[in-house]
C-alpha positions, 0 to 999 in steps of 0.5 A: 669740084664734083663728087658722086658716090656710085655703085658701078655694075662693071669695071669700066666707067665713063665720066662727063666733066664741066666744059671749064675743066677741058684742056686742064689738069684734073685729078680723078680718084676712085676709092671704096666708099665705107658706110657707117654700120647703122647698128653701132652704139649711139649715145643719148644725142644719137652720136656714134659713141666710137666717133665721139671717142676719136674726137675726144682723144684726137688731142692725144694723137701725136703726128710727126712732121714726116707723117706715116699714114699707115701708122696714123690710120692704125692709131685712129682705128684703135680709137674708133674700133 
């Protein structure tokens, strides 16, 4: 697997893949990268308090077998933000 975070300066990208990927199905994803705000409140151990809330409340998040990802992300955001 190859993962690289870049800041493109134009709309076109050219990528080079390993030889063993040639003539095989591969998946290419392009997603925005979200950086954590360094000004966010941290606890005494340096952990982001909102992130800790997410892990603490994770068992309370109910996930149906048919996942509605938008609703799930909204629920996660409610815990984190």
